[in-house]
C-alpha positions as CSV (number, residue, x, y, z in Angstrom):
1,M,28.2,69.8,44.3
2,L,28.8,70.5,40.6
3,T,26.5,73.0,39.0
4,R,25.4,73.0,35.3
5,L,27.8,75.9,34.8
6,D,30.7,73.8,36.3
7,L,29.9,70.9,33.9
8,M,29.7,73.2,30.9
9,A,33.0,75.0,31.8
10,G,34.6,71.6,32.5
11,A,33.6,70.3,29.1
12,F,35.4,73.2,27.4
13,R,38.5,72.9,29.6
14,A,38.6,69.1,28.8
15,G,38.3,70.0,25.1
16,A,41.2,72.4,25.4
17,A,43.3,69.6,26.9
18,L,42.5,67.3,24.0
19,A,43.0,70.1,21.4
20,L,39.3,70.1,20.6
21,S,38.9,73.7,21.8
22,E,41.4,76.6,22.1
23,P,44.3,75.6,24.4
24,E,44.5,79.1,26.0
25,I,41.3,78.2,28.0
26,R,43.6,76.2,30.2
27,G,45.5,79.3,31.2
28,L,42.5,81.5,32.2
29,G,42.9,80.6,35.9
30,R,46.2,82.5,35.9
31,L,44.4,85.7,34.8
32,V,40.9,85.7,36.3
33,R,39.8,85.6,40.0
34,Q,36.6,85.4,41.9
35,G,34.6,88.6,41.6
36,D,36.2,89.8,38.4
37,V,34.4,91.3,35.5
38,C,35.4,89.9,32.1
39,F,34.4,90.6,28.5
40,D,34.1,87.8,25.8
41,I,34.1,89.8,22.5
42,G,33.3,87.6,19.6
43,A,31.8,85.0,21.9
44,A,30.4,82.7,19.2
45,Y,28.9,79.7,21.1
46,G,30.5,80.5,24.5
47,M,33.9,78.6,24.4
48,Y,35.4,81.2,26.7
49,T,32.2,82.5,28.3
50,Y,31.5,79.4,30.5
51,P,35.0,78.8,31.7
52,L,35.3,82.5,32.6
53,A,32.0,82.5,34.4
54,A,33.1,79.5,36.5
55,L,36.2,81.4,37.5
56,V,34.6,84.7,38.4
57,G,32.1,83.0,40.7
58,P,28.7,84.4,41.8
59,G,30.2,87.8,42.6
60,G,31.7,88.3,39.2
61,Q,30.3,89.0,35.7
62,V,31.0,87.9,32.2
63,H,29.7,90.1,29.4
64,S,29.6,88.2,26.1
65,F,29.1,89.8,22.7
66,E,28.1,88.0,19.6
67,P,26.5,89.8,16.6
68,L,25.6,86.9,14.4
69,P,22.0,85.6,14.9
70,N,22.5,81.8,15.0
71,P,25.5,81.7,17.3
72,F,23.9,84.3,19.5
73,R,20.7,82.1,19.8
74,L,22.9,79.2,20.9
75,L,24.9,81.4,23.3
76,A,21.7,82.7,24.9
77,A,20.2,79.2,25.1
78,G,23.5,78.0,26.8
79,R,23.3,80.8,29.2
80,R,19.8,79.8,30.2
81,A,20.8,76.2,30.5
82,S,23.8,77.1,32.7
83,G,21.5,79.0,35.1
84,A,24.3,81.5,35.6
85,E,23.0,85.0,36.1
86,R,26.5,86.3,36.2
87,I,26.6,85.8,32.4
88,R,25.2,88.8,30.4
89,V,24.8,88.0,26.6
90,N,24.6,90.8,24.0
91,N,23.5,90.4,20.4
92,A,26.1,93.0,19.3
93,A,29.6,93.5,17.9
94,L,32.1,95.8,19.6
95,G,34.0,98.6,17.8
96,P,35.2,102.2,18.2
97,A,31.7,103.7,18.8
98,P,28.1,102.7,19.1
99,G,25.9,102.5,16.0
100,R,24.6,100.1,13.3
101,E,27.1,98.7,10.8
102,L,27.2,96.2,7.9
103,M,28.7,92.8,8.4
104,T,29.7,90.3,5.7
105,L,28.8,86.6,6.4
106,P,30.4,84.2,3.9
107,Y,28.8,81.0,2.8
108,R,30.3,77.8,1.4
109,F,28.2,74.9,0.0
110,G,25.1,76.7,1.3
111,L,26.4,76.9,4.9
112,P,27.4,80.0,6.8
113,I,31.1,80.3,7.7
114,H,30.7,82.2,11.0
115,G,34.4,82.2,11.7
116,W,35.0,84.5,8.7
117,A,32.2,87.0,9.3
118,H,33.6,90.5,9.6
119,L,32.5,94.1,9.9
120,R,32.9,96.2,6.7
121,T,33.7,99.4,8.7
122,G,37.2,100.5,7.6
123,Q,37.7,97.5,5.3
124,R,40.3,98.3,2.6
125,R,40.8,94.9,0.8
126,P,39.0,91.6,0.4
127,G,41.7,89.8,2.5
128,R,43.1,86.4,1.8
129,P,41.3,84.8,-1.1
130,I,39.0,82.0,0.1
131,S,36.6,79.9,-2.0
132,F,33.2,81.1,-0.8
133,S,30.2,80.3,-2.9
134,S,28.3,83.5,-1.7
135,T,28.1,86.1,1.0
136,R,25.2,87.7,2.9
137,T,25.2,91.2,4.3
138,L,23.8,91.8,7.8
139,K,23.2,95.0,9.7
140,V,24.3,94.6,13.3
141,E,24.4,96.6,16.4
142,V,27.8,97.9,17.4
143,R,28.8,99.0,20.9
144,G,32.0,100.5,22.3
145,V,33.6,99.0,25.5
146,D,34.0,102.4,27.1
147,E,30.4,103.4,26.3
148,Y,29.1,99.9,27.5
149,C,31.0,100.2,30.8
150,E,29.6,103.6,31.4
151,D,26.0,102.5,30.6
152,H,26.3,99.5,32.9
153,G,28.2,101.1,35.8
154,I,31.2,98.8,35.3
155,D,34.2,100.4,37.1
156,R,36.7,97.5,36.8
157,V,37.4,95.1,34.0
158,A,40.0,92.4,34.7
159,F,40.1,90.5,31.4
160,M,39.0,90.9,27.8
161,K,39.1,88.2,25.1
162,V,38.8,89.7,21.6
163,D,38.4,87.5,18.5
164,V,36.8,89.5,15.7
165,E,38.5,88.5,12.4
166,G,40.9,91.4,12.0
167,F,38.8,94.1,13.7
168,E,40.6,93.9,17.0
169,A,42.4,97.3,16.8
170,R,39.0,99.0,16.3
171,V,37.6,97.2,19.4
172,L,40.6,98.4,21.4
173,E,40.0,101.9,20.1
174,G,36.6,101.9,21.6
175,A,38.1,100.5,24.9
176,A,40.9,103.1,25.3
177,R,39.7,104.6,28.6
178,T,39.0,101.1,30.0
179,I,42.5,99.9,29.0
180,D,44.3,102.9,30.4
181,S,42.4,103.0,33.7
182,H,41.6,99.3,34.4
183,R,44.7,97.7,32.7
184,P,42.8,94.5,31.9
185,S,44.6,91.4,30.6
186,L,43.9,91.1,26.8
187,L,43.7,87.8,24.9
188,L,43.7,88.8,21.2
189,E,43.5,86.8,18.0
190,I,46.2,88.2,15.8
191,E,46.5,86.9,12.3
192,D,47.8,88.9,9.3
193,R,45.3,87.1,7.0
194,H,42.5,88.8,8.8
195,L,44.2,92.1,9.7
196,D,45.1,92.6,6.0
197,K,41.4,93.4,5.2
198,Y,41.8,96.5,7.3
199,G,45.2,97.5,6.0
200,M,46.9,96.4,9.2
201,T,49.7,94.0,10.2
202,S,50.3,92.1,13.4
203,A,52.9,94.7,14.5
204,D,50.3,97.5,14.0
205,L,48.2,95.7,16.6
206,A,50.8,94.5,19.1
207,D,53.3,97.4,19.2
208,P,51.0,100.0,20.6
209,L,50.0,97.7,23.4
210,R,53.7,97.2,24.3
211,E,54.2,100.9,24.2
212,R,51.4,101.2,26.8
213,G,53.4,98.9,29.1
214,Y,51.9,95.5,28.2
215,L,54.0,92.4,28.0
216,M,53.1,89.8,25.3
217,Y,52.7,86.0,26.1
218,A,51.6,82.9,24.3
219,W,50.3,79.6,25.8
220,H,53.1,77.1,25.3
221,R,53.5,73.7,26.9
222,G,51.0,74.4,29.7
223,R,52.1,77.8,30.7
224,W,52.1,81.5,29.6
225,A,55.5,82.1,28.0
226,R,56.9,85.5,27.1
227,V,57.2,86.1,23.3
228,N,58.5,89.1,21.3
229,S,56.8,88.6,18.0
230,V,53.7,87.2,16.3
231,T,54.2,84.1,14.2
232,T,52.0,81.8,12.2
233,A,52.6,79.0,14.8
234,R,49.7,80.3,16.8
235,R,46.9,82.9,16.6
236,N,46.1,83.9,20.2
237,Y,48.4,86.2,22.2
238,L,48.0,87.5,25.7
239,F,48.9,91.0,26.7
240,A,49.3,91.5,30.5
241,A,50.3,94.7,32.3
242,Q,53.7,94.4,33.9
243,G,53.4,92.6,37.1
244,G,50.1,91.0,36.0
245,L,51.4,87.4,35.7
């Protein structure tokens, strides 16, 4: 019998097949198993949260992090509607260390552009010029992956999705112990237009992971295909430990 979570997860998988949601959702089954612990960092409305929760089953956990108030409210409402206690939602960003930090939320035509919100910590440049009518400054809670795992007694993380508008390297900085000891698969958004705000390039993000023994993949024609470089043809890249796929 299908549960509400199954229906929600199925809707996002169907959307991925029709190019209405991110196609990489179709490849999560190769990365995540029953009983796994996963992190959805930059969860927004739960595009990855619900498919991951269906895959990990009742014995697994999905820890979702969304710092913006309105997306978090919808994420929390969706978690309640799903009835899935394995989903833990957190109204917080992730970074190198716990604290409170400023976040910029751009507006266009009076509407918030949540997909371009970003933490100011370490920001060096405005980034790619975009026509925003205004911006709002928020103060948000920031956690670190390592600190969060220690606080919640998490001793094995299998998968982390990180989509934080150029702040990915700082999230990984706060996850250094987890990455080295757990070797989770990492699905990262990598776009130079976002990384430039923090004085970084795609190579600055990808190369250190490869030096740590990770192999880089992209979702292509229904499978994870090995790639050697980041291009503008796609924005999401999977890093898996050798032997992980």
